[in-house]
Structures are given as structure tokens and as C-alpha cells.
C-alpha positions as CSV (number, residue, x, y, z in Angstrom):
1,M,38.8,78.8,-3.3
2,A,37.0,75.7,-2.1
3,G,36.8,75.2,1.6
4,V,38.9,72.6,3.4
5,Y,36.8,71.2,6.2
6,R,37.7,69.5,9.5
7,F,35.0,68.5,11.8
8,S,34.8,68.5,15.6
9,F,32.3,67.8,18.4
10,G,32.4,67.5,22.2
11,P,32.0,64.5,24.5
12,W,28.7,66.0,25.6
13,N,27.3,65.5,22.1
14,I,27.2,61.7,22.7
15,H,24.9,62.0,25.7
16,T,22.3,60.2,27.8
17,G,19.2,61.8,26.4
18,S,18.3,63.9,29.3
19,D,16.7,67.3,28.6
20,P,15.5,70.2,30.7
21,F,12.3,68.3,31.4
22,G,13.4,64.7,31.9
23,P,16.2,62.4,33.2
24,A,18.6,60.3,31.3
25,V,17.2,57.6,29.0
26,R,20.4,55.9,27.8
27,D,23.5,54.6,29.5
28,E,26.6,56.8,29.2
29,F,29.5,55.9,27.0
30,S,32.8,56.2,28.8
31,F,35.2,59.0,27.7
32,A,37.6,56.5,26.1
33,E,34.7,54.9,24.2
34,K,33.7,58.3,22.9
35,L,37.2,59.0,21.6
36,E,37.0,55.8,19.5
37,F,34.0,57.2,17.7
38,Y,35.7,60.3,16.3
39,K,37.7,59.0,13.4
40,K,35.1,56.3,12.6
41,L,32.5,59.1,12.2
42,G,34.9,61.4,10.2
43,F,35.8,63.8,12.9
44,E,39.3,64.8,14.1
45,G,38.7,67.7,16.5
46,V,37.7,67.3,20.1
47,Q,36.0,70.1,22.0
48,F,36.5,70.2,25.8
49,H,35.2,71.8,28.9
50,D,37.9,72.0,31.6
51,D,36.2,69.2,33.5
52,D,35.9,67.0,30.4
53,V,39.7,66.9,30.6
54,V,40.1,66.6,34.4
55,A,38.0,64.8,36.9
56,S,37.3,68.0,38.9
57,A,38.4,71.5,38.3
58,D,38.7,71.9,42.0
59,D,41.3,69.2,42.5
60,P,45.0,70.1,43.3
61,W,46.9,71.2,40.2
62,S,49.3,68.3,40.4
63,K,46.3,65.9,39.9
64,Q,44.8,68.0,37.1
65,E,48.1,68.3,35.3
66,A,48.6,64.5,35.3
67,E,45.1,63.9,34.0
68,A,45.5,66.5,31.3
69,K,48.7,64.9,30.1
70,K,47.0,61.6,30.0
71,V,44.2,63.0,27.8
72,R,46.9,64.5,25.5
73,R,48.4,61.0,25.1
74,L,45.0,59.6,24.3
75,L,44.4,62.3,21.6
76,D,47.9,61.8,20.1
77,E,47.5,58.0,19.9
78,R,44.3,58.5,18.0
79,G,45.4,61.3,15.7
80,L,42.9,63.7,17.3
81,T,43.3,67.5,18.0
82,A,41.9,69.4,20.9
83,E,40.0,72.3,19.3
84,F,39.3,74.3,22.5
85,V,38.9,74.3,26.2
86,A,36.0,76.2,27.9
87,P,35.8,76.7,31.7
88,R,32.5,75.2,32.8
89,L,31.6,78.0,35.3
90,W,27.9,77.7,35.2
91,E,27.5,74.4,37.0
92,H,29.4,75.3,40.2
93,T,27.5,76.4,43.3
94,L,29.5,79.7,43.3
95,G,28.1,80.4,39.9
96,I,24.5,80.4,40.9
97,D,24.2,84.1,40.2
98,G,26.7,84.1,37.4
99,S,30.4,83.8,37.8
100,I,32.1,86.6,36.0
101,T,29.3,89.1,36.7
102,S,28.3,87.8,40.2
103,N,27.6,90.3,42.9
104,S,29.9,88.1,45.1
105,A,33.6,89.0,45.0
106,K,34.3,85.4,46.2
107,A,32.4,84.0,43.2
108,R,34.2,86.3,40.7
109,Q,37.6,85.3,42.1
110,Y,36.7,81.6,41.8
111,A,35.6,82.1,38.2
112,L,38.9,83.9,37.4
113,E,41.2,81.4,39.0
114,R,39.3,78.4,37.5
115,S,39.5,80.1,34.1
116,K,43.2,80.6,34.4
117,R,43.5,77.0,35.2
118,A,41.5,76.1,32.1
119,V,44.1,78.0,30.1
120,D,46.8,75.9,31.7
121,I,44.8,72.7,30.9
122,A,44.4,73.9,27.3
123,H,48.2,74.3,26.9
124,L,48.7,70.7,28.1
125,V,46.2,69.2,25.7
126,G,47.5,71.4,22.8
127,A,44.6,73.8,22.4
128,R,45.0,77.5,21.8
129,N,41.3,78.5,21.9
130,I,39.5,79.3,25.1
131,V,35.7,79.5,24.6
132,L,33.6,81.8,26.7
133,W,30.0,80.7,26.9
134,P,28.6,83.3,29.4
135,A,25.8,81.0,30.5
136,R,24.7,82.8,33.7
137,E,26.2,86.2,32.9
138,G,22.9,88.0,32.9
139,T,19.9,88.4,35.1
140,Y,16.4,87.0,35.9
141,L,15.4,90.5,36.8
142,R,17.1,93.7,35.6
143,E,17.5,95.2,39.1
144,A,19.5,92.2,40.4
145,K,22.9,93.5,39.1
146,D,24.6,96.7,38.0
147,P,24.6,96.3,34.2
148,V,27.5,98.7,33.5
149,A,29.7,97.1,36.2
150,S,28.7,93.6,34.8
151,V,29.9,94.5,31.3
152,A,33.1,95.9,32.7
153,R,33.7,92.7,34.7
154,I,33.5,90.6,31.5
155,V,36.2,92.8,29.9
156,E,38.3,92.5,33.1
157,W,37.9,88.7,32.9
158,M,39.1,88.6,29.3
159,N,42.0,90.9,30.0
160,A,43.1,88.8,32.9
161,L,43.2,85.6,30.7
162,L,44.9,87.4,27.8
163,E,47.6,88.6,30.2
164,H,47.8,85.1,31.8
165,S,48.9,83.7,28.5
166,K,50.1,85.4,25.3
167,D,49.4,82.3,23.3
168,I,45.6,81.9,23.7
169,R,42.7,83.3,21.9
170,I,39.3,83.9,23.4
171,L,36.2,82.9,21.4
172,G,32.9,84.3,22.5
173,E,29.9,82.0,22.1
174,M,26.9,84.3,22.6
175,K,23.4,83.3,23.4
176,P,20.4,85.6,24.2
177,N,18.8,83.5,27.0
178,E,18.7,80.2,28.8
179,P,19.6,79.5,31.5
180,M,19.3,83.3,32.3
181,D,16.3,85.2,31.1
182,Q,18.4,88.0,29.7
183,A,22.1,87.9,28.8
184,Y,24.4,91.0,28.9
185,L,26.0,90.0,25.6
186,P,23.2,88.3,23.7
187,T,24.7,88.3,20.2
188,V,28.0,88.2,18.4
189,G,27.6,91.9,17.6
190,H,27.5,92.7,21.3
191,F,30.5,90.6,22.0
192,L,32.8,91.7,19.1
193,G,31.9,95.3,19.9
194,L,33.2,94.7,23.5
195,A,36.3,92.9,22.2
196,A,37.7,96.2,21.0
197,F,38.1,97.3,24.6
198,T,40.3,94.4,25.7
199,V,44.1,94.6,26.0
200,D,44.6,92.6,22.8
201,P,41.6,92.7,20.5
202,A,43.4,90.7,17.9
203,R,43.1,87.6,20.2
204,V,39.4,87.9,20.7
205,G,37.0,86.4,18.2
206,A,33.8,84.5,17.9
207,L,32.3,81.0,17.9
208,I,28.9,81.2,16.3
209,E,26.2,78.6,17.1
210,S,23.3,78.3,14.7
211,A,20.7,77.7,17.4
212,H,21.9,80.7,19.5
213,S,21.5,83.1,16.5
214,I,18.0,81.6,15.8
215,L,17.0,82.1,19.5
216,A,18.0,85.7,19.1
217,G,15.7,86.0,16.1
218,L,18.6,86.3,13.7
219,D,19.8,84.3,10.7
220,P,23.0,82.4,11.5
221,S,24.5,83.1,8.1
222,D,24.3,86.8,8.7
223,D,26.0,86.5,12.1
224,M,28.7,84.4,10.4
225,A,29.1,87.0,7.7
226,Y,29.5,89.7,10.3
227,A,32.3,87.9,12.0
228,L,33.9,86.8,8.7
229,Y,34.2,90.4,7.5
230,Q,36.2,91.2,10.6
231,K,38.2,87.9,10.2
232,K,37.0,86.9,13.6
233,L,35.0,83.7,12.9
234,W,37.3,81.2,14.5
235,S,34.8,78.4,15.0
236,V,31.2,77.4,14.4
237,H,28.7,75.2,16.2
238,L,26.3,74.0,13.5
239,N,23.0,72.6,14.5
240,D,19.3,73.4,14.0
241,Q,16.4,74.7,16.1
242,N,12.7,74.1,15.9
243,G,11.4,77.5,17.0
244,L,12.1,79.8,19.9
245,K,12.2,77.3,22.7
246,F,15.0,75.8,24.7
247,D,18.3,75.1,22.9
248,E,17.5,71.9,21.1
249,D,20.8,71.2,19.3
250,K,19.0,69.3,16.6
251,S,21.0,67.8,13.7
252,F,22.2,70.3,11.2
253,G,19.8,71.2,8.5
254,V,16.9,68.9,9.6
255,V,14.5,71.8,10.4
256,D,15.3,74.4,7.8
257,L,17.4,73.1,4.9
258,R,17.5,76.5,3.2
259,R,18.8,78.2,6.3
260,A,21.5,75.5,6.6
261,F,22.3,76.0,2.9
262,N,22.9,79.7,3.5
263,Q,25.3,79.0,6.4
264,V,27.3,76.6,4.2
265,W,27.2,79.2,1.4
266,V,28.7,82.0,3.4
267,L,31.4,79.7,4.9
268,E,32.3,78.2,1.6
269,R,32.4,81.4,-0.4
270,N,34.6,83.1,2.3
271,N,37.2,80.3,2.6
272,Y,36.3,79.3,6.1
273,G,38.6,76.4,7.1
274,Q,41.6,77.6,5.2
275,N,43.3,78.7,8.4
276,G,42.6,75.5,10.3
277,E,39.2,76.4,11.6
278,F,37.0,73.5,12.5
279,V,33.4,72.9,11.6
280,G,32.0,72.1,15.0
281,L,28.7,70.1,15.1
282,D,27.1,70.8,18.5
283,V,24.2,68.4,18.0
284,K,22.4,66.0,20.3
285,A,20.7,62.8,19.6
286,L,16.9,62.7,19.9
287,R,15.7,61.6,23.3
288,T,14.0,58.6,21.7
289,Q,17.2,57.2,20.1
290,V,18.6,53.9,21.5
291,K,22.1,53.9,22.8
292,E,23.4,51.8,19.9
293,K,22.4,54.5,17.4
294,S,23.1,57.5,19.5
295,T,25.9,58.8,17.3
296,R,23.8,59.0,14.1
297,H,23.1,62.6,14.7
298,L,26.8,63.4,14.3
299,S,27.4,61.4,11.1
300,N,24.1,62.7,9.7
301,S,25.0,66.3,10.4
302,R,28.4,65.9,8.7
303,E,26.8,64.2,5.7
304,I,24.2,67.0,5.4
305,F,26.9,69.6,5.6
306,L,29.0,68.0,2.9
307,R,26.0,67.5,0.6
308,L,25.2,71.2,1.0
309,V,28.9,72.0,0.2
310,D,28.3,70.2,-3.1
311,L,25.1,72.2,-3.7
312,V,26.9,75.5,-3.0
313,R,29.7,74.6,-5.4
314,S,27.3,73.5,-8.2
315,L,25.1,76.6,-7.9
316,D,25.0,78.8,-11.0
317,V,26.7,81.8,-9.5
318,K,26.6,83.7,-12.8
319,K,22.8,83.3,-12.9
320,V,22.6,84.5,-9.2
321,D,24.6,87.6,-10.1
322,E,22.4,88.3,-13.1
323,L,19.2,88.0,-11.0
324,R,20.7,90.2,-8.3
325,A,21.6,92.9,-10.8
326,A,18.1,92.7,-12.3
327,R,16.5,92.8,-8.8
328,D,14.5,89.7,-9.9
329,Y,14.3,88.2,-6.5
330,E,11.3,86.1,-7.2
331,E,13.2,84.3,-9.9
332,L,16.2,84.0,-7.5
333,D,13.9,82.5,-4.9
334,L,12.8,79.9,-7.3
335,L,16.3,79.2,-8.5
336,I,17.5,78.4,-5.0
337,V,14.5,76.3,-4.1
338,N,14.8,74.3,-7.3
339,H,18.5,73.9,-6.7
340,L,17.8,72.5,-3.2
341,M,15.3,70.1,-4.8
342,G,17.8,68.9,-7.3
343,R,16.2,70.5,-10.4
């Protein structure tokens, strides 16, 4: 069955051009201006951190509630859907040593209370998915934390959220490094293995980002297949990565077109999107791009994805099966490359 695709991105994907080594180079668009770009660019899903919805996650709940309801009205008026809400724990001063796995009980309590509030915000904007990106849930040096206790604390955090609301799902977005040197759950395999120990494993799944798999030395399409087999691939962040450096979030398919093709192939052939899953494009404009053209990376990524869908659908699957059966992988190699070159 052919995939049915809906696209999403986050407000942070239209950004000021800052990177780990330099300041902003473009003026910021307002949140309202960013919302106007969604439908124009062919997107209908909006990804949120908690403090993308509210001015401050530390404000009184009455203020956050009013702000979240206002955002919901803005979405409804534009025919947009909130895909997920993620508590942004890694930028708070209490999260300097991690939040969920911090050695500080005060920091861990803050992380839990803020995460529960993020769930409440998600309900107000109409999102069921809560994304866990465990940014600082690791160490710079191994002796800094108790690793067994740290893994247990991640499970306890998930259990607390699952019990706080019976309607949510938790999507783990794993990454092996940056900003921490070493993460406790570096890959989707680590996370989904741990999901089995939660109070409701059926509500714990994965969001797989291309660059994060690449940074772990893995092929994103294999990570996606691993989660698809378990029926736990509930979102993707497609982008590209130019080697094992910081998380670049380059436009999808611009570095390795064949790697991008294989991601689309595994999604398309396994009916991704049939249950409402979004194709998230977590991409950032090049630092050199002027403000007036700083949304091209989004439209370009969507266009490349859809062109690759056409290539997947037009591939001679019978010939692929014949070459697999004959173990003629050299010919299969040429078949794929020629197909990508339009021959």
C-alpha cells in the first residue's frame, strides 16, 4: 500500500543561523510569522517544546494554561496539528548535570514536575505524543554518575508520566553524544529494550532522527526497520549529516542520496503514515542563507522526500527480488545507482 504522508517541523527549524561555534546571523521570525509558513510550504504538523508553547515553563500554571489555549486557537485557525510536545529540560540551570539522571534530587524533582506540566500543555494543544530527547542524560566522565541508578531513573521518569496521563505516548529520540560525551541510551535499540520495563510498554515507542543514527555509526533505515518491526516507529526526523561531527541537521538527502533513498524505501514499503504518523523534517538552513530564503531547506527537504517516494514506487521490485535470490549483489548495486540517476 502506498504511503500517505503528512509533514511536520518545529519552530526552531526556522532559525537565526547560530551554531555551536558562532552567534545568530539572521533576525528571528516571530512565532506567528512561522505559523504562516506551514501550509505555504506544504506542512500541517507543528512540533513543540513546552516553552515553544508557553513563554516560560516556570510561570504559574494559570499563565501557561492561557498561553497554551491561545496557541491551540492559532493552530485551529490555520488548520494545523500539534504533533508532539517535548519538555526542554536541558537548557535549565538545574539540568546542568542532566535532569532525569542528575545526582541532585532537587534537579530530578524539577525535571519530573516540568515534564508532567508538559503533558498538561500537550493536552491543551491537542497532542498525544511526548518526546524524550535525553540530551544531558549521560556523562562527560564515567565515574560522575551511577550508571545502573541512572538507567533506573529514566524508567521511573517514564512510569511517572505514563501514570500521570493514560492518554499520552512517550517517544524516545535517542542520540549517542552531544551535548554529553556519552549517553546512557545512545540508540533506538537501547531505548526500546528499556521500554519493556515500563508500566505500559504499549505506550512507549520511538522517534528516529537520521543524523542521530549516523552519529552512532548506524544506517537510519536499519534503525527505522528495527522500530517498524515492533510497530513502534511513531515519528521520524529526516535530515542529513556530513560525517561524525556535531548534529548538522542538513536538508534531507543532500549529503547521501542513496542513504536517503533507503530511508524512504523502508518507510514506503512498510506503510509508514497509514496510522497518522508524520514525516518530521528536522532540518536547519545553512548559516550563509539570508533571512528571506531561510525556509528553502524545509521546502527542499519535502521535495526531495517526495521525489524519492516516486523513485521507490517506480523501482523494479521483481528485478530486485530476482537479484537477491541469485545473490547477484553487484548487479543489484548497479540497478539502484542507475535508478537514482534516472536510467
